[in-house]
C-alpha positions in Angstrom: 0.0 0.0 0.0 1.1 3.5 -0.6 0.8 6.0 2.2 -0.5 9.3 0.6 1.7 11.7 2.5 5.1 13.3 2.6 4.8 13.9 6.4 7.6 11.8 8.1 5.7 11.8 11.4 2.6 10.4 9.8 4.5 7.8 7.9 6.2 6.6 11.1 2.9 6.4 12.9 1.3 4.5 10.1 4.2 2.1 9.7 4.0 1.1 13.3 0.3 0.2 13.1 0.4 -1.4 9.7 3.8 -3.2 10.3 2.4 -6.4 8.7 1.7 -4.7 5.4 4.2 -3.7 2.7 4.1 0.1 2.7 5.6 2.7 0.5 5.7 6.5 0.9 5.1 8.9 -1.9 8.8 9.5 -2.1 9.5 5.7 -2.4 7.3 5.8 -5.5 8.9 8.9 -6.9 5.7 10.9 -6.5 6.1 14.6 -5.7 2.6 16.1 -5.5 0.5 17.8 -2.9 -3.1 17.0 -3.4 -5.3 20.1 -2.9 -7.4 19.5 0.2 -10.5 21.5 -0.9 -13.3 19.2 0.5 -15.5 20.3 3.4 -15.0 17.1 5.4 -12.0 15.1 6.7 -13.4 12.1 4.9 -13.8 14.0 1.6 -10.2 15.2 1.8 -8.8 11.8 2.6 -10.7 10.1 -0.1 -9.7 12.7 -2.7 -6.0 12.2 -1.8 -6.4 8.4 -2.0 -8.1 8.5 -5.4 -5.6 11.0 -6.9 -2.6 8.9 -5.8 -4.4 5.7 -7.0 -4.9 7.3 -10.4 -1.1 7.9 -10.7 0.0 4.5 -9.4 -2.9 2.1 -9.8 -1.9 0.7 -6.4 -3.8 0.5 -3.2 -3.6 3.7 -1.2 -4.2 4.8 2.4 -4.7 8.5 3.0 -5.8 10.6 6.0 -7.0 14.0 6.9 -7.2 15.2 10.4 -7.6 18.4 12.3 -8.3 20.3 15.4 -11.9 21.3 16.1 -12.5 23.9 18.8 -15.9 23.5 20.4 -16.7 27.1 21.2 -15.6 28.2 17.6 -18.1 25.7 16.0 -15.3 23.3 15.1 -12.9 25.8 13.7 -10.2 25.4 12.2 -11.5 21.8 11.3 -10.5 20.8 7.8 -8.6 24.1 7.5 -6.3 23.3 10.4 -3.2 23.0 8.2 -4.2 25.9 5.8 -6.0 28.6 7.8 -2.9 30.8 7.7 -2.0 29.8 4.2 0.1 26.9 2.8 3.4 28.4 3.8 2.7 28.9 7.5 4.7 26.9 10.0 3.3 24.7 12.7 4.5 27.2 15.3 2.8 30.1 13.5 -0.4 28.2 13.3 -0.2 27.1 16.9 0.4 30.7 18.1 -2.5 32.0 16.0 -4.8 29.3 17.6 -3.7 30.2 21.1 -4.4 33.8 20.4 -7.8 33.1 18.9 -8.9 31.1 22.0 -7.3 33.2 24.7 -10.5 35.0 25.7 -12.9 32.1 25.3 -14.8 30.7 28.3 -14.0 27.1 27.2 -10.9 25.9 25.3 -12.4 22.4 24.8 -11.4 20.9 21.5 -11.1 17.5 19.8 -8.8 16.1 17.2 -10.5 14.2 14.4 -8.8 11.8 12.0 -10.3 10.0 9.0 -8.0 7.3 7.5 -9.2 6.0 4.1 -8.2 2.8 2.2 -8.8 2.9 -1.5 -8.1 0.1 -4.0 -9.6 1.5 -7.1 -13.0 0.1 -6.4 -13.8 0.1 -2.7 -13.0 2.4 0.1 -13.1 1.9 3.8 -12.7 4.6 6.4 -11.3 4.4 9.9 -12.3 7.2 12.3 -10.5 8.4 15.4 -11.3 11.2 17.8 -9.8 12.4 21.0 -10.9 15.2 23.3 -8.9 17.8 25.2 -8.2 21.5 25.6 -6.1 24.1 23.9 -3.2 25.3 26.0 -2.2 29.0 26.6 1.4 28.2 25.5 3.4 25.7 23.4 4.5 22.8 25.6 6.6 19.8 24.6 9.1 19.0 21.8 7.8 15.6 20.5 5.3 15.3 17.7 4.3 17.8 15.0 1.4 20.0 13.9 -0.7 21.1 16.8 0.7 18.5 19.3 2.3 21.3 21.5 -1.1 23.0 22.1 -3.5 20.1 22.5 -3.7 19.0 26.2 -5.2 15.7 27.1 -7.2 15.0 30.3 -3.9 13.8 32.0 -2.6 17.4 31.8 0.0 16.7 29.1 0.1 17.9 25.6 0.5 15.4 22.8 4.0 16.9 22.3 4.9 16.1 25.9 4.3 12.4 25.3 6.9 10.0 24.0 6.2 8.8 20.5 5.1 5.4 22.0 2.7 7.1 24.4 1.3 9.3 21.7 0.7 6.5 19.3 -1.4 4.8 21.9 -3.8 7.7 22.3 -3.8 9.8 19.2 -6.7 10.3 16.8 -4.6 8.9 14.0 -3.8 5.8 16.1 -7.5 5.3 16.8 -8.4 5.8 13.1 -5.6 3.4 12.0 -6.8 0.7 14.4 -10.4 1.2 13.3 -9.3 0.9 9.6 -7.1 -2.1 10.3 -10.0 -4.0 12.0 -12.2 -3.2 9.0 -9.6 -4.4 6.5 -9.0 -7.6 8.4 -12.8 -8.4 8.3 -12.8 -8.1 4.5 
C-alpha cells in the first residue's frame, strides 16, 4: 500500500500500526505532488487524496485527513487546520494563532478528528479516530508535530509532551488506523 503523505511523522505512525503490510511512501514511489485539500469534510479530503494517488500508481492507497476542532468556535479550524494561515505557514505560526484566537474564550475544549481512508480503485473503507482535550495557553513539549504542543489531554500533558510510543497509543490517527485495520481484516 502507498501512504499518501510526505509527512515523516505520519509515515512513522502508520508504519508502526500497519507493520504487517508492505508500505511505500510517496517518495518511495517517486511521487512529488501535494493533493489540494478542498473538500469540506475530513473524509472528503482523505478520499480525494487516496483517489488521486491511486490514479497515478494504480496501487492501493491509504490517506488521511485530520484536524483540530474547537468546540466554542463551531469546530474551527477543522478541515482548514493546516491551511487557515496559508500553505506556507509553519506549525509554530499556526499554533500561536490558535492560542491567540482562543485566549478569551470561556471554554478551550477541543477535539482532534482523523479519518483514514483505504482505496483500492473500487472500494474504500474509512477508519475514524477522535480524542478530546483542551487548547493550552502556550506551546509545551518537543515531541510530535502539527498542533501537538497546544493540545492538552485529560492527564494534563500535551501530545508533544508524550513520548512517540505514548502518543501512538492515544492519538486520533492511532485510533483511526486501528479502526481501519480492523475493517480491513474483516474483508
